N, C-alpha and C positions, 0 to 999 in steps of 0.2 A: 504493499500499499503506499502511495506517495506521501510525503510529508502534508501537503496540502489537503490531502483526503484525510488524513489521520486528524488534522486540526479541526477540519469541519465535523469530524465524528465527536469530537470533545463538546463542540457548540450544540450540536443536534442533541446528544444525551443530556447536556446541561442546559438547554433552552437559552444558550448565550450568557448564562450567569456569570458573575465575578468568579465564582468557584470553577466554572468551566474554563474561563480565560485563564486562570492561575495554572489549572492542570495543563492545559495547552502550552502555556509559557514553559513550564517545567519540562514538558516533553520535548520542546523544540531546543531548549538549552542543552539538554542531554544529547540530542541528535547532533548538535553543533560539535560537542566535544568529542563525539565519535568520528566525525568526518571533518575535521577541521581545514585539512588540506584542499578540500573540493571547493570549487567557486560556488556562490550562493544558488545560481540558477541550477546547478547539478544537483543541489540538495532539495530542489522543488520549491524554493522560497520565491524566486523571480524567474521570469522567461529570460533567455539568453539577451533578447532585445532590451527587456526592461532594466536588465543589470547593466547592459553598456549605457543606456540613457541615464542612469543613475550614477554613473562613474563609480561602480561598486566592485569592479573586478579585483581579485586579490592583488594583482600587481600595483593598483593605485591606493589601497589601504595601507596603513602602517604595517610594515612588515615585522615578522618576529625579531626582536633583539634579545640579547643576553641581559637579565637583571629585571628589576621591577616593572619598568616601562613597557617591555614585552608582554608581561602578563595583563597590565592594565589595558594596553590596546587590544588583546585578545578578548578580555571581558567586554570591552565596548563593542567590538565587532559581533561577538555572540549575542550581546543584547539587541543591537540593530536587527540582526537576523531574526530573532525571535520576535520582536515587536513588529517588523515588516511582514512576518508571515500570518501575524494575527490581524493586523490592520492592512489587509491586502486589497480592498476595495479601491475603486478608481478614486484617486485624490486623496486617500487616507493617510498615506505615507509617502513623503517626498525627501529624497536626500538632497541635502545642500551643498555639502563640503565633505571631503575626505582627505585629510591632509596629515602628513607625518609630523608636522610641527605644531599644527593647530587642532588636531584631534577631528571629530566627527560631529557634524550638525545635520539635524533632520527635523522635519515638520510633520506632526501627527494632527490629523483633522477628525474630529469624532463629535458625535452628538451626545449631550449630556442632559439629563432630566433636571430641570431647574424648578424655581418656586411656582406653584399653582400648577404642576404636572406639565409645564411647557418644556419642549425640547429646544436646547441651546447648543448652536454650532460653535464648537471651541476649535482654536488653531493654536496648538502648543509647539513651540520652538524649543528644542533641547540641543545644547552645544555641550558635547562631551570632551573634556581637555585630554591630553595624551596620557596623563596619570590618573584618569576616571578609573575606578570610583575613590580613589584617596583624596582627590579633589571633588567637591560638589560640583553638578552641572550648571551651566547657565540657562535660565528659563525665561521665555517670552510668552505672554498670554495675549491673545487677540479675539474678538468676537463682535460682529456686527450688531448682536442683540444685548450686550452688555456696555455699561458706561465705562469710562476711562478709570473711574474711581474703583468700579467693581473689578475690571481686569487687574488692576494693581493689587487688590485684596486677595485675588485668586493666586497671583504670582507669589505673594509674600507668604501665603498659607502653603504653598507648594514648596517654596524654599525651606520653611519651618519644618514641614514633613520630611523632606530629604535629608535633614540633620539626623533623623531617626534612623535612617538606612545607610549612614556613613560608612565608606569602605566596602559596601555591598552593591552589586547591580540594582539600580532603584527605579529606571524609568517606568517600566510595566507597573511597579507597585504604585508609583505617583499617579499614573493614569487612573488605575483603579480606584485609588483613594479619591481622587477628584470626582470621578462618577458618583461615588457615595455621598460626597460631601458638599458639592458646588451649591446646591440649593440653600444649605445652611449659611454658607459664606456670603452668598448674595443678599439672603434675608437680613444677615447681621449688619452688612453695609448699609441696607435701606433702613433698617432700625436705628443706627448711629446717625445717619443723615437726618432722620426726623428729630433726633433729639439733640442735634447740633454738635455731636461728637465727630471725630474722625477715626475711621478703621486704619488708615495709612500710618506707616511709622513716619516720625519725624525726622529720621535719618536723613533723607533726601533733601530736606530744607536746612539742616544743620551741617551736615558734613559733606554734601554733595552739591557745592556751590555751583553758580551760574557760569557756564562755558559758552564761548563762541566759536562756530565753526563756519568756514567758507569753502563752497564747493563749487566746482566748475563742471557743467555738462556739455558734452560734444554737440548734442542736437536733441530735439524732441519731435518725433513723427506725428504722434497723436497727441498734440499739445493740449487741446481742450480736456481730455480724459486724464491726461498726465498732471496738469496743474490741479483739477479737482482732487485727485489722489493725494497730492503734496498737502492741499489745504485740510483734507480730512486727517491725514497723519498729524500735522502740526496742531490741529484743534484738540485731538484726542491725546497728544503728548505734552500739550500746554507749552509748545514752542512759539517763539515769536521771531520775527525777521522779514526777509523780503526774497522773492523770487524775481530776478532782474533780467530783463532782456534788453539786449542793445544790438540791433543788427542780427547777426548770427551767433553772438555771444550769449551765453546763459550762465548766470551765476545765482548760486543760492546761499544766502547768508542767515544763519540760525542762532538763536540763543535760547538757553534753557538749561535745566540741571543736566549734569553728566549723563545719569543714567537714561534719561529721555532722548538725548542726543545719541546714546548708543543704541537705543531701541530703534530710533529713526534710520540710522545707518544700516542696521540688520534689514529693516523693511526695504530701504532703498536698493540694497544689493541682492535681496531674495525674492521680490516680489516681481511679477510680470506687470510691469507698469507703463510700457511702451509696446510698439509694434515694430516689427523688422521691415525690410524692403518689399516683403511679400505681403504684408498686412497681418502677419502671424504675431499674436502676443509674445513678448520677450522681456527678459530681466535687462537691467541696466548695467552694461558693461564698460559704458564710456564716462565714468565719473571719476573725478579725481579730488582729493582733499588738498586745497591750496594752504590752509591755516587752520589750526585749532589750539585753542588756549582757554585757560581759566579765567573769567572776567574779574576785575578788581572791584571791591565795594564802591569805589567811587566812579566807577566807569558808567556812562550812560547806556540806557537799554531800551531796545524797541518795546513798545507797549502792545503791538499788534502784528499779526502775520498778514503780509499784503503781496499781491503779484503786480509788479509795475513794468512798464516798457518805457525805455529813454531813447530819445531822437539824437541826443548830443552827448559828447563826453563829458561836458560840464555838468548836465543833469546828473550824470551817474556819480561824478566825483562829489558833488554837493550831497547826494544821499549817504554816502560814506562819511563826510565831513560832519554832516548833522547828527550822525550817530556817534560821533568822536572816534572814528575809524580811518582818518586820513592816511595814516601810515601804512594801514592794510592795503588801501587803494593803490598808493604809490608803488608798494612793493610786490604786490600779487595780481593786482588787476590790470593796471597800466601796461606791464610787459606784454600781456596777451592781446591787448588791443593795438599794439604797433605793428 
C-alpha cells in the first residue's frame, strides 16, 4: 500500500479527527526514518513534478553533515515530509525555501473552526532554522477573516505553545493545537477589546522600536492590483510611508515596528503579487533593499501610508526632505535616477 493510501486510511477510520492526524503523522515519520535516502516523491508524498516545482529534491535540501546540525536538518526534512503528506490538498502546503544556510520555510493553509461554528481559513508560515528544533521556528499568521490584532494574538499563542515542545519536532503539534484552540483565542481578543484591554504583548512597542526601510522595485505589470495589495498589507501591519512612482522608477518607503517590517518583507517575497509577461500570477523577484535602519526617537515619521506619483525630481526630493530623510534621497535614490 502506498504512503498516501495509508494516510487516507487513518483519516477514513478516524473521520479526520485529531487522533487520526496524530496517528498518520507518527506513521509518516517512521516511514521517513526507514527510507531517508529516497526522494520524497519516491516515498509517495509528492509527484515527481510537484517535488520539482517545490524545489524539494534531496540535492537542494540541507545535506547530511557530521554533528548536531545534520541531525537537526534531518528532523526538519522529516517533519516537512509528514506535514506535506497530511496537508496534501491543492494549496494546503507550499514550500517557499529550502536552504543549507537559512533552513526551510513553508506555508500551511487550513480551515479551522472559529467562534459561532464558523470556518476560518488560516495561512500559517513556518520558517525552520538549520538548528531546528533546538531553535524555535519563526511563525507568521494571516487570514482574511481575522483582524490584525487577532492574527497577532494567534501568533503569540502559537509561539508560547512552541516553547512547550522545545527540542522536539513541533509544527504538526502546533497546527493541531491551533485547530482546537483558535475559537478561544479569538473570543478572548474580542472580550479584551470590549473591556478596553489589549491581548497583545507590549514588547513590540517597548523593545521593537520604529524602523525605516527603503525598497526599489524594478516594475509593476498589474499595477492596480499590486498597489491594493500593498495598501492592505500596510494597513494590517500598521505600517506608514509611501509608494513612490516617478517615470519608470518605483520606490517603497516604509516605517513601523521591526517585527511588522519583517512580516511585510516575508509577504513581499513569498506572495504572488504581480503577473509575468504571459499574464500568470508570480512572486516578486525584482525587489532590492536599498536602506534599512532603526529610527531615532527625535526622527519625524509618516502618519499615513499613501501612493504618490511625481512628475519632477524636485517633487520627489521634497517628499524625502519633508520626512527628514534628505540624506537617504541623496545617497540611495538620486544615483538610480541619473
